[in-house]
All heavy atoms as an XYZ file, in Angstrom:
850
protein
N      28.236     22.949     -7.814
C      27.762     21.517     -7.747
C      28.534     20.780     -6.693
O      27.949     19.816     -6.141
C      28.059     20.924     -9.130
C      27.154     21.427    -10.263
S      25.393     21.297     -9.781
C      25.002     19.742    -10.503
N      29.745     21.193     -6.406
C      30.486     20.500     -5.300
C      29.749     20.749     -4.020
O      29.604     19.758     -3.139
C      31.939     20.946     -5.308
C      32.660     20.403     -4.036
C      32.632     20.642     -6.544
N      29.296     21.972     -3.750
C      28.612     22.190     -2.510
C      27.261     21.476     -2.383
O      26.977     21.018     -1.357
C      28.368     23.758     -2.365
C      29.651     24.603     -2.204
C      29.311     26.036     -2.137
C      30.387     24.160     -0.940
N      26.597     21.289     -3.577
C      25.416     20.538     -3.584
C      25.698     19.114     -3.140
O      24.880     18.463     -2.389
C      24.698     20.630     -4.915
N      26.778     18.601     -3.594
C      27.224     17.231     -3.264
C      27.498     17.085     -1.754
O      27.185     16.154     -1.107
N      28.151     18.121     -1.250
C      28.411     18.197      0.263
C      27.133     18.232      1.011
O      26.976     17.525      2.011
C      29.331     19.355      0.604
C      30.681     19.216      0.011
C      29.421     19.607      2.047
C      31.590     20.447      0.076
N      26.202     19.072      0.586
C      24.947     19.134      1.285
C      24.158     17.753      1.199
O      23.574     17.361      2.142
C      24.015     20.271      0.713
C      22.637     20.309      1.227
C      24.718     21.661      1.010
N      24.241     17.140     -0.004
C      23.563     15.838     -0.131
C      24.108     14.796      0.808
O      23.418     14.097      1.535
C      23.704     15.366     -1.658
C      23.016     14.056     -1.856
C      21.609     14.008     -2.164
C      23.700     12.780     -1.765
C      20.996     12.825     -2.383
C      23.100     11.637     -2.069
C      21.704     11.638     -2.302
N      25.455     14.679      0.926
C      26.034     13.762      1.802
C      25.757     14.100      3.276
O      25.419     13.232      4.070
C      27.590     13.698      1.608
C      28.243     12.890      2.638
C      27.824     13.099      0.196
N      25.770     15.397      3.570
C      25.427     15.822      4.891
C      24.074     15.365      5.361
O      23.773     14.886      6.431
C      25.620     17.323      5.093
C      25.156     17.908      6.349
C      25.114     19.445      6.388
O      25.363     20.062      5.324
O      24.823     19.981      7.394
N      23.109     15.725      4.450
C      21.695     15.385      4.794
C      21.358     13.925      4.705
O      20.387     13.466      5.301
C      20.758     16.265      3.858
C      20.799     17.751      4.062
C      19.864     18.439      3.123
C      20.566     18.160      5.536
N      22.100     13.225      3.868
C      21.888     11.817      3.796
C      22.070     11.076      5.092
O      21.385     10.086      5.442
C      22.797     11.193      2.728
C      22.506      9.737      2.303
C      21.106      9.622      1.692
C      23.509      9.235      1.297
N      22.964     11.611      5.958
C      23.181     11.110      7.263
C      22.008     11.326      8.205
O      21.789     10.584      9.166
N      21.140     12.372      7.892
C      20.028     12.667      8.727
C      18.791     11.948      8.234
O      17.730     11.969      8.936
C      19.760     14.137      8.652
C      20.743     14.923      9.511
C      21.862     15.436      9.104
C      20.642     15.336     10.879
N      22.552     16.107     10.112
C      21.721     16.039     11.206
C      19.633     15.134     11.871
C      21.978     16.577     12.472
C      19.813     15.650     13.070
C      20.957     16.378     13.435
N      18.795     11.407      7.068
C      17.610     10.805      6.451
C      17.104      9.565      7.234
O      17.934      8.634      7.437
C      17.852     10.404      4.963
C      16.661     10.020      4.172
C      15.662     11.089      4.062
C      17.138      9.631      2.785
N      15.869      9.520      7.605
C      15.357      8.477      8.371
C      15.180      7.206      7.452
O      14.613      7.303      6.358
C      14.039      8.799      8.944
S      13.371      7.582     10.047
N      15.592      6.039      7.830
C      15.530      4.864      6.987
C      14.117      4.174      6.902
O      13.841      3.297      6.174
C      16.544      3.897      7.605
C      16.639      4.251      9.032
C      16.365      5.740      9.086
N      13.227      4.670      7.812
C      11.868      4.168      7.759
C      10.825      5.265      8.065
O      11.195      6.470      8.002
C      11.773      3.018      8.851
O      10.526      2.437      8.729
C      12.066      3.559     10.245
N       9.639      4.922      8.385
C       8.664      5.899      8.743
C       8.954      6.663     10.031
O       9.329      6.000     11.028
C       7.256      5.237      8.796
C       6.178      6.293      9.226
C       6.922      4.616      7.539
N       8.871      7.919      9.983
C       9.179      8.665     11.248
C       7.887      9.467     11.658
O       6.811      9.083     11.265
C      10.348      9.639     11.013
O      10.008     10.586     10.030
N       8.009     10.497     12.453
C       6.908     11.265     12.921
C       6.292     12.171     11.934
O       6.805     12.293     10.823
C       7.361     12.100     14.134
C       7.884     11.224     15.307
C       8.422     13.116     13.737
N       5.203     12.723     12.309
C       4.412     13.672     11.536
C       3.884     13.071     10.224
O       3.202     12.029     10.303
C       5.198     14.930     11.188
C       5.653     15.630     12.588
C       5.917     17.013     12.356
N       6.566     17.566     13.568
C       5.889     18.481     14.323
N       4.793     18.997     13.991
N       6.558     18.878     15.415
N       4.147     13.674      9.054
C       3.459     13.253      7.814
C       4.222     12.282      6.972
O       3.886     11.918      5.870
C       3.243     14.473      6.961
C       2.183     15.441      7.645
O       1.398     14.924      8.334
O       2.272     16.646      7.238
N       5.354     11.728      7.488
C       6.163     10.787      6.696
C       5.407      9.575      6.246
O       5.488      9.216      5.084
C       7.390     10.398      7.542
N       4.657      8.966      7.119
C       3.864      7.767      6.760
C       2.726      8.119      5.795
O       2.483      7.363      4.859
N       2.135      9.252      5.999
C       1.094      9.701      5.161
C       1.546      9.927      3.715
O       0.956      9.483      2.696
C       0.420     10.963      5.614
C      -0.786     11.401      4.868
C      -1.426     12.668      5.449
O      -0.974     13.153      6.484
O      -2.401     13.105      4.800
N       2.695     10.606      3.551
C       3.271     10.886      2.240
C       3.767      9.629      1.556
O       3.659      9.435      0.398
C       4.365     11.902      2.326
C       3.881     13.320      2.476
C       4.043     14.139      3.560
C       3.240     13.921      1.355
C       3.603     15.379      3.564
C       2.758     15.243      1.409
C       2.972     15.949      2.559
N       4.402      8.719      2.319
C       4.845      7.455      1.770
C       3.689      6.632      1.272
O       3.766      6.120      0.180
C       5.675      6.681      2.827
N       2.591      6.602      2.015
C       1.493      5.845      1.572
C       0.721      6.473      0.412
O       0.358      5.772     -0.571
C       0.363      5.727      2.793
O       1.095      5.110      3.894
C      -0.774      4.935      2.366
N       0.603      7.797      0.446
C      -0.033      8.455     -0.667
C       0.804      8.359     -1.955
O       0.247      8.234     -3.072
C      -0.234     10.013     -0.270
N       2.094      8.393     -1.818
C       2.998      8.209     -2.976
C       2.870      6.840     -3.609
O       2.766      6.622     -4.781
C       4.442      8.562     -2.653
N       2.851      5.818     -2.698
C       2.899      4.450     -3.180
C       1.545      4.129     -3.901
O       1.528      3.448     -4.902
C       3.095      3.487     -2.042
C       3.228      2.061     -2.388
C       4.352      1.609     -2.979
C       2.153      1.183     -2.156
C       4.506      0.268     -3.410
C       2.286     -0.130     -2.588
C       3.380     -0.568     -3.206
N       0.423      4.583     -3.356
C      -0.894      4.299     -3.881
C      -1.423      5.428     -4.781
O      -2.510      5.294     -5.301
C      -1.855      4.033     -2.795
C      -1.601      2.832     -1.967
N      -1.758      1.555     -2.461
C      -1.078      2.646     -0.686
C      -1.388      0.718     -1.553
N      -1.008      1.308     -0.481
N      -0.663      6.495     -5.024
C      -1.032      7.686     -5.737
C      -2.370      8.287     -5.149
O      -3.226      8.526     -5.943
C      -1.207      7.363     -7.247
C       0.122      7.219     -8.018
C      -0.179      6.826     -9.421
C       1.001      8.481     -7.964
N      -2.317      8.376     -3.880
C      -3.479      8.892     -3.220
C      -3.349     10.429     -3.017
O      -2.409     11.107     -3.531
N      -4.108     10.962     -2.153
C      -4.175     12.381     -1.759
C      -3.594     12.513     -0.380
O      -4.134     11.924      0.567
C      -5.554     13.053     -1.863
C      -5.440     14.476     -1.518
C      -6.067     12.891     -3.315
N      -2.516     13.314     -0.164
C      -1.922     13.423      1.126
C      -2.627     14.391      2.069
O      -2.967     14.074      3.150
C      -0.432     13.906      1.007
N      -2.937     15.593      1.566
C      -3.716     16.597      2.346
C      -4.727     17.199      1.387
O      -4.911     16.783      0.253
C      -2.784     17.659      2.792
C      -1.944     17.202      4.003
N      -2.388     16.748      5.149
C      -0.531     17.150      4.138
C      -1.355     16.399      5.996
N      -0.248     16.608      5.345
N      -5.323     18.283      1.853
C      -6.317     19.004      1.008
C      -5.763     19.463     -0.359
O      -6.382     19.357     -1.378
C      -6.870     20.176      1.741
C      -7.726     19.883      3.007
C      -6.842     19.603      4.181
O      -5.734     20.024      4.203
O      -7.319     18.956      5.127
N      -4.468     19.971     -0.313
C      -3.904     20.431     -1.572
C      -3.434     19.303     -2.449
O      -3.346     19.403     -3.671
C      -2.628     21.349     -1.243
O      -1.729     20.637     -0.462
C      -3.120     22.609     -0.514
N      -3.152     18.187     -1.846
C      -2.818     16.966     -2.633
C      -1.384     16.754     -3.001
O      -0.921     15.692     -3.236
N      -0.573     17.874     -3.114
C       0.839     17.786     -3.442
C       1.082     16.889     -4.692
O       1.790     15.926     -4.654
C       1.668     17.263     -2.282
C       1.547     18.097     -1.059
C       0.613     17.726      0.011
C       2.330     19.232     -0.892
C       0.486     18.474      1.112
C       2.221     20.015      0.290
C       1.317     19.612      1.255
N       0.384     17.218     -5.837
C       0.447     16.262     -6.961
C       1.831     16.079     -7.567
O       2.194     14.923     -7.815
C      -0.487     16.970     -7.982
C      -0.551     18.393     -7.555
C      -0.341     18.448     -6.109
N       2.603     17.068     -7.730
C       3.953     16.969     -8.386
C       4.862     16.081     -7.488
O       5.478     15.191     -7.910
C       4.572     18.259     -8.729
C       5.907     18.209     -9.398
C       5.874     17.398    -10.697
C       6.510     19.590     -9.629
N       4.875     16.454     -6.220
C       5.709     15.738     -5.200
C       5.332     14.320     -5.158
O       6.171     13.404     -5.224
C       5.543     16.393     -3.808
C       6.305     15.680     -2.738
C       7.651     15.946     -2.568
C       5.647     14.772     -1.980
C       8.405     15.273     -1.528
C       6.423     14.058     -0.967
C       7.784     14.329     -0.724
O       8.501     13.704      0.150
N       4.039     13.993     -5.155
C       3.656     12.534     -5.062
C       3.904     11.783     -6.321
O       4.265     10.578     -6.340
C       2.156     12.477     -4.666
C       1.871     12.920     -3.254
C       0.390     12.898     -3.017
C       2.616     12.107     -2.286
N       3.882     12.472     -7.490
C       4.204     11.756     -8.722
C       5.685     11.423     -8.790
O       6.105     10.361     -9.231
C       3.781     12.636     -9.983
C       2.255     12.656    -10.237
C       2.006     13.656    -11.371
C       1.793     11.251    -10.555
N       6.508     12.369     -8.373
C       7.972     12.127     -8.315
C       8.284     11.039     -7.290
O       9.116     10.214     -7.533
C       8.736     13.450     -8.070
C      10.215     13.189     -7.857
C       8.473     14.463     -9.221
N       7.598     11.157     -6.171
C       7.787     10.180     -5.089
C       7.299      8.754     -5.546
O       7.890      7.771     -5.134
C       7.030     10.560     -3.815
N       6.285      8.703     -6.362
C       5.856      7.413     -6.925
C       6.965      6.808     -7.771
O       7.190      5.645     -7.772
C       4.570      7.537     -7.734
C       4.133      6.311     -8.384
C       3.781      5.187     -7.411
C       3.198      4.017     -8.129
N       2.865      2.922     -7.211
N       7.658      7.657     -8.566
C       8.801      7.167     -9.349
C       9.837      6.662     -8.419
O      10.559      5.577     -8.702
C       9.373      8.259    -10.290
C       8.440      8.630    -11.454
C       9.018      9.819    -12.161
C       8.184      7.510    -12.333
N      10.082      7.335     -7.336
C      11.100      6.884     -6.303
C      10.683      5.562     -5.700
O      11.500      4.746     -5.365
C      11.296      7.962     -5.310
N       9.356      5.314     -5.555
C       8.948      4.047     -4.951
C       9.254      2.876     -5.848
O       9.281      1.744     -5.357
C       7.413      4.135     -4.782
S       6.887      5.211     -3.452
N       9.495      3.112     -7.115
C       9.842      2.037     -8.037
C      11.284      1.632     -7.987
O      11.728      0.661     -8.626
C       9.386      2.426     -9.442
C       7.859      2.734     -9.693
C       7.703      3.273    -11.088
C       7.092      1.630     -9.339
N      12.099      2.407     -7.279
C      13.491      2.077     -7.187
C      13.665      0.762     -6.406
O      12.979      0.523     -5.422
C      14.314      3.180     -6.507
C      14.319      4.503     -7.295
C      14.977      5.576     -6.422
C      15.062      4.329     -8.542
N      14.671     -0.068     -6.723
C      14.735     -1.391     -6.141
C      15.646     -1.432     -4.825
O      16.314     -2.399     -4.697
C      15.374     -2.202     -7.249
C      16.240     -1.302     -7.958
C      15.534      0.042     -7.866
N      15.608     -0.425     -4.001
C      16.420     -0.530     -2.757
C      15.684      0.184     -1.623
O      14.902      1.106     -1.841
C      17.812      0.101     -2.950
C      17.822      1.544     -3.346
C      17.749      2.497     -2.340
C      17.835      1.886     -4.679
C      17.734      3.866     -2.701
C      17.802      3.217     -4.993
C      17.719      4.207     -4.010
N      15.986     -0.199     -0.396
C      15.472      0.465      0.754
C      13.928      0.356      0.960
O      13.227     -0.207      0.128
N      13.481      0.822      2.036
C      12.024      0.894      2.281
C      11.379      2.055      1.527
O      12.055      2.954      1.054
C      11.711      1.113      3.789
C      12.151     -0.032      4.639
C      11.704      0.127      6.094
O      10.810      0.937      6.300
O      12.292     -0.549      6.960
N      10.071      1.946      1.316
C       9.423      3.023      0.549
C       9.538      4.341      1.214
O       9.707      5.326      0.530
C       7.869      2.604      0.370
C       7.913      1.372     -0.551
C       7.102      3.700     -0.185
C       6.535      0.807     -0.810
N       9.414      4.368      2.549
C       9.555      5.646      3.226
C      10.915      6.269      3.012
O      11.099      7.494      2.900
C       9.326      5.435      4.748
N      12.002      5.388      3.004
C      13.341      5.933      2.728
C      13.390      6.516      1.270
O      13.933      7.608      1.074
C      14.411      4.812      2.833
C      15.748      5.224      2.542
C      16.459      5.999      3.359
C      16.389      4.813      1.322
C      17.823      6.349      3.047
C      17.570      5.185      1.009
C      18.384      5.939      1.839
N      12.807      5.866      0.318
C      12.801      6.367     -1.075
C      12.046      7.652     -1.208
O      12.514      8.536     -1.890
C      12.231      5.271     -1.970
C      13.129      4.029     -2.089
C      12.521      3.021     -2.972
N      12.200      1.823     -2.171
C      11.445      0.789     -2.495
N      10.950      0.879     -3.755
N      11.219     -0.211     -1.751
N      10.946      7.777     -0.468
C      10.169      9.020     -0.531
C      11.018     10.107      0.175
O      11.037     11.268     -0.237
C       8.780      8.861      0.143
C       8.090     10.227      0.243
C       7.973      7.904     -0.717
N      11.747      9.746      1.286
C      12.601     10.712      1.888
C      13.700     11.160      0.962
O      14.116     12.403      1.019
N      14.201     10.346      0.076
C      15.167     10.742     -0.871
C      14.714     11.864     -1.822
O      15.431     12.696     -2.227
C      15.666      9.560     -1.735
C      16.659      8.604     -1.043
C      17.000      7.476     -1.954
C      17.972      9.322     -0.771
N      13.397     11.771     -2.150
C      12.827     12.791     -2.991
C      12.826     14.163     -2.256
O      13.272     15.165     -2.821
C      11.378     12.425     -3.406
C      10.698     13.603     -4.017
C      11.290     11.216     -4.220
N      12.535     14.156     -1.013
C      12.634     15.420     -0.242
C      14.106     15.885     -0.063
O      14.365     17.044     -0.177
C      12.082     15.192      1.197
O      10.685     14.917      1.094
N      15.036     14.950      0.056
C      16.440     15.264      0.133
C      16.938     15.934     -1.102
O      17.562     16.952     -1.092
C      17.239     14.028      0.513
C      18.725     14.332      0.660
C      19.106     14.013      2.079
C      19.498     13.430     -0.240
N      16.554     15.346     -2.278
C      16.979     15.915     -3.574
C      16.351     17.269     -3.795
O      16.998     18.168     -4.285
C      16.652     14.972     -4.672
C      16.809     15.559     -6.040
C      17.537     13.706     -4.574
N      15.123     17.513     -3.386
C      14.447     18.763     -3.459
C      15.133     19.789     -2.580
O      15.299     20.948     -3.003
C      12.998     18.646     -3.115
N      15.524     19.369     -1.384
C      16.279     20.357     -0.467
C      17.582     20.687     -1.047
O      17.987     21.858     -0.977
C      16.412     19.625      0.944
O      15.126     19.308      1.386
C      17.158     20.561      1.878
N      18.382     19.740     -1.585
C      19.681     20.010     -2.186
C      19.462     20.881     -3.432
O      20.228     21.870     -3.644
C      20.361     18.686     -2.631
C      21.587     18.990     -3.469
C      20.735     17.920     -1.350
N      18.406     20.682     -4.202
C      18.148     21.583     -5.371
C      17.838     22.940     -4.928
O      18.285     23.956     -5.602
N      17.101     23.108     -3.860
C      16.785     24.438     -3.354
C      18.021     25.166     -2.815
O      18.167     26.393     -2.983
N      18.855     24.445     -2.172
C      20.058     25.009     -1.673
C      20.997     25.450     -2.783
O      21.575     26.535     -2.777
C      20.850     24.011     -0.731
N      21.083     24.611     -3.801
C      21.879     25.037     -5.026
C      21.276     26.253     -5.657
O      22.082     27.164     -5.950
C      22.009     23.860     -5.945
C      22.646     24.187     -7.260
C      23.983     24.230     -7.428
C      22.053     24.651     -8.481
N      24.265     24.596     -8.697
C      23.130     24.820     -9.369
C      20.800     24.794     -8.925
C      22.871     25.283    -10.661
C      20.535     25.285    -10.226
C      21.589     25.505    -11.095
N      19.990     26.308     -5.805
C      19.370     27.501     -6.439
C      19.553     28.718     -5.568
O      19.835     29.794     -6.176
C      17.849     27.227     -6.599
C      17.073     28.245     -7.414
C      17.594     28.436     -8.827
C      15.610     27.911     -7.370
N      19.451     28.612     -4.283
C      19.743     29.768     -3.424
C      21.211     30.284     -3.552
O      21.373     31.480     -3.665
C      19.504     29.347     -1.907
C      19.864     30.423     -0.853
C      18.897     31.582     -1.025
C      19.744     29.797      0.519
N      22.172     29.346     -3.635
C      23.484     29.826     -3.851
C      23.716     30.531     -5.172
O      24.366     31.530     -5.322
N      23.008     30.020     -6.275
C      23.173     30.618     -7.584
C      22.505     31.977     -7.620
O      23.065     32.930     -8.234
C      22.530     29.748     -8.622
C      23.201     28.476     -8.909
C      24.596     28.587     -9.430
N      24.674     29.485    -10.540
C      25.676     30.186    -10.839
N      26.838     30.186    -10.144
N      25.669     31.032    -11.909
N      21.335     32.125     -6.927
C      20.685     33.444     -6.880
C      21.510     34.413     -6.154
O      21.605     35.597     -6.475
C      19.301     33.250     -6.218
C      18.685     34.654     -5.894
C      18.331     32.525     -7.225
N      22.145     34.025     -4.985
C      22.953     34.939     -4.246
C      24.201     35.405     -5.063
O      24.500     36.553     -5.056
C      23.457     34.248     -2.989
C      22.443     34.102     -1.853
C      23.039     33.308     -0.718
C      21.908     35.428     -1.437
N      24.811     34.487     -5.837
C      25.976     34.917     -6.680
C      25.490     35.838     -7.770
O      26.165     36.878     -8.019
C      26.654     33.650     -7.278
C      27.684     34.010     -8.356
C      27.383     32.946     -6.151
N      24.405     35.541     -8.389
C      23.935     36.431     -9.513
C      23.426     37.747     -9.025
O      23.580     38.779     -9.742
C      22.855     35.638    -10.256
C      23.312     34.445    -11.021
C      24.330     34.725    -12.156
O      24.181     35.804    -12.734
O      25.258     33.864    -12.258
N      22.782     37.754     -7.878
C      22.219     39.011     -7.412
C      23.214     39.960     -6.831
O      23.000     41.146     -7.004
C      21.056     38.642     -6.370
N      24.232     39.406     -6.165
C      25.168     40.359     -5.499
C      26.271     40.757     -6.398
O      26.368     41.849     -6.796
C      25.671     39.636     -4.267
C      24.633     39.337     -3.169
C      25.214     38.490     -2.024
C      23.867     40.567     -2.691
N      27.162     39.885     -6.725
C      28.345     40.164     -7.595
C      29.011     38.841     -7.956
O      28.666     37.789     -7.426
C      29.274     41.176     -7.047
O      30.018     40.600     -5.930
N      29.993     38.942     -8.799
C      30.728     37.700     -9.190
C      32.128     37.691     -8.580
O      32.994     37.106     -9.093
C      30.839     37.664    -10.701
C      30.969     36.220    -11.140
O      30.747     35.303    -10.326
O      31.409     36.073    -12.286
N      32.347     38.376     -7.406
C      33.556     38.350     -6.769
C      33.786     37.115     -5.930
O      32.858     36.448     -5.565
C      33.715     39.635     -5.793
C      33.622     40.921     -6.652
C      33.674     42.025     -5.636
O      33.887     41.927     -4.481
O      33.431     43.204     -6.150
N      35.007     36.812     -5.613
C      35.288     35.668     -4.811
C      34.708     35.656     -3.371
O      34.246     34.651     -2.827
C      36.856     35.335     -4.693
C      37.361     34.762     -5.962
C      37.978     35.328     -7.008
C      37.150     33.372     -6.437
N      38.267     34.428     -7.968
C      37.728     33.245     -7.567
C      36.520     32.280     -5.829
C      37.788     32.029     -8.294
C      36.535     31.131     -6.526
C      37.056     30.965     -7.733
N      34.729     36.852     -2.823
C      34.089     36.973     -1.467
C      32.572     36.596     -1.500
O      32.137     36.005     -0.573
C      34.324     38.365     -0.889
O      33.735     39.302     -1.707
N      31.944     37.019     -2.545
C      30.521     36.818     -2.652
C      30.335     35.267     -2.903
O      29.355     34.650     -2.358
C      29.874     37.548     -3.843
O      30.172     38.958     -3.613
C      28.466     37.287     -3.906
N      31.224     34.684     -3.659
C      31.066     33.256     -3.925
C      31.281     32.414     -2.658
O      30.587     31.437     -2.395
C      32.086     32.780     -5.002
C      31.666     33.219     -6.387
C      32.700     32.685     -7.428
N      32.311     33.118     -8.701
C      31.580     32.427     -9.553
N      31.154     31.211     -9.171
N      31.294     32.801    -10.705
N      32.221     32.873     -1.822
C      32.478     32.132     -0.528
C      31.271     32.297      0.382
O      30.836     31.329      1.016
C      33.795     32.698      0.117
C      34.984     32.279     -0.768
C      33.886     32.188      1.482
C      36.310     32.885     -0.374
N      30.765     33.575      0.445
C      29.565     33.720      1.307
C      28.342     32.905      0.822
O      27.637     32.347      1.599
C      29.239     35.252      1.334
N      28.127     32.901     -0.534
C      27.035     32.112     -1.055
C      27.250     30.636     -0.803
O      26.250     29.965     -0.484
C      26.994     32.458     -2.550
N      28.519     30.166     -0.882
C      28.807     28.789     -0.618
C      28.479     28.505      0.825
O      27.953     27.393      1.169
N      28.899     29.374      1.733
C      28.646     29.136      3.188
C      27.113     29.088      3.417
O      26.611     28.166      4.076
C      29.184     30.337      3.965
C      28.931     30.156      5.452
C      29.641     29.289      6.249
C      28.061     31.013      6.074
C      29.499     29.160      7.548
C      27.750     30.839      7.441
C      28.511     29.981      8.235
N      26.328     29.910      2.808
C      24.863     29.977      3.002
C      24.266     28.686      2.431
O      23.400     28.089      2.996
C      24.241     31.196      2.405
C      22.735     31.117      2.259
C      24.640     32.470      3.165
N      24.810     28.244      1.231
C      24.335     27.071      0.544
C      24.479     25.853      1.402
O      23.625     24.970      1.420
C      25.066     26.946     -0.774
O      24.786     28.049     -1.591
C      24.597     25.687     -1.527
N      25.553     25.753      2.132
C      25.816     24.604      2.990
C      25.088     24.743      4.329
O      24.588     23.673      4.886
C      27.293     24.467      3.198
C      27.583     23.326      4.226
C      28.005     24.064      1.948
N      24.934     25.968      4.874
C      24.404     26.075      6.230
C      22.835     26.072      6.306
O      22.269     25.556      7.157
C      24.896     27.324      6.867
C      26.379     27.266      7.173
S      26.933     25.841      8.068
C      26.176     26.077      9.635
N      22.219     26.684      5.263
C      20.766     26.758      5.339
C      20.077     25.411      5.369
O      19.097     25.168      6.148
C      20.200     27.632      4.186
C      18.693     27.468      3.899
C      20.555     29.099      4.369
N      20.418     24.424      4.520
C      19.758     23.197      4.611
C      20.012     22.381      5.937
O      19.169     21.543      6.300
C      20.258     22.323      3.452
C      20.851     23.347      2.547
C      21.323     24.450      3.396
N      21.021     22.703      6.626
C      21.357     21.980      7.836
C      20.805     22.757      9.054
O      21.080     22.406     10.209
C      22.847     21.795      7.964
O      23.499     23.002      8.032
N      19.987     23.811      8.830
C      19.398     24.582      9.941
C      18.435     23.732     10.697
O      17.789     22.796     10.228
C      18.723     25.772      9.443
N      18.313     23.991     11.977
C      17.492     23.191     12.875
C      16.005     23.264     12.456
O      15.221     22.389     12.669
C      17.679     23.624     14.368
N      15.615     24.400     11.933
C      14.209     24.601     11.546
C      13.749     23.620     10.416
O      12.628     23.163     10.374
C      13.936     26.035     11.113
C      13.751     27.070     12.184
C      13.571     28.379     11.547
C      12.597     26.662     13.063
N      14.727     23.294      9.572
C      14.415     22.370      8.539
C      14.121     21.009      9.033
O      13.148     20.376      8.546
C      15.644     22.290      7.494
C      15.434     21.271      6.363
C      14.359     21.817      5.346
C      16.766     21.070      5.661
N      14.734     20.543     10.001
C      14.520     19.238     10.643
C      13.387     19.268     11.600
O      12.814     18.257     11.972
C      15.815     18.744     11.281
C      16.862     18.449     10.249
C      17.939     19.249     10.112
C      16.712     17.392      9.386
C      18.947     19.048      9.228
C      17.678     17.194      8.390
C      18.794     17.983      8.356
N      13.056     20.420     12.138
C      12.042     20.546     13.176
C      10.613     20.303     12.532
O       9.793     19.698     13.145
C      12.053     21.913     13.825
C      11.094     22.064     14.976
C      11.286     23.290     15.701
N      10.480     23.371     16.764
C      10.153     24.395     17.405
N      10.718     25.557     17.196
N       9.260     24.434     18.475
N      10.412     20.721     11.301
C       9.082     20.655     10.666
C       9.202     19.590      9.615
O       8.465     19.106      9.065
C       8.601     21.975     10.187
C       8.514     22.938     11.308
C       9.419     24.059     11.468
C       7.667     22.932     12.398
N       9.057     24.725     12.572
C       8.010     24.095     13.174
C       6.669     22.148     12.810
C       7.362     24.411     14.340
C       5.954     22.509     13.984
C       6.312     23.636     14.743
């Protein structure tokens, strides 16, 4: 959980405070109005993002970005847990899993798309 907190703080610095490029505006608008973002619709994401739109701080795009940030941190935490469970419970494995947990979310590919 400590590593998830580290990843959260690290990625919070990268979070755009307003609408940025690509689909950010589309997702923020779809979440606010409960519309359809793309053909698949992203129903669960947009419902959770709608709840985030009700928070009383920041711009709507920032709040929707927080949903993505929390999902990324949750995925990083889950990846670390899977690595520890799948490999072994030794300290060296825990250190390697912790390293991967912190480094994967900060990879350039995550921010590129």
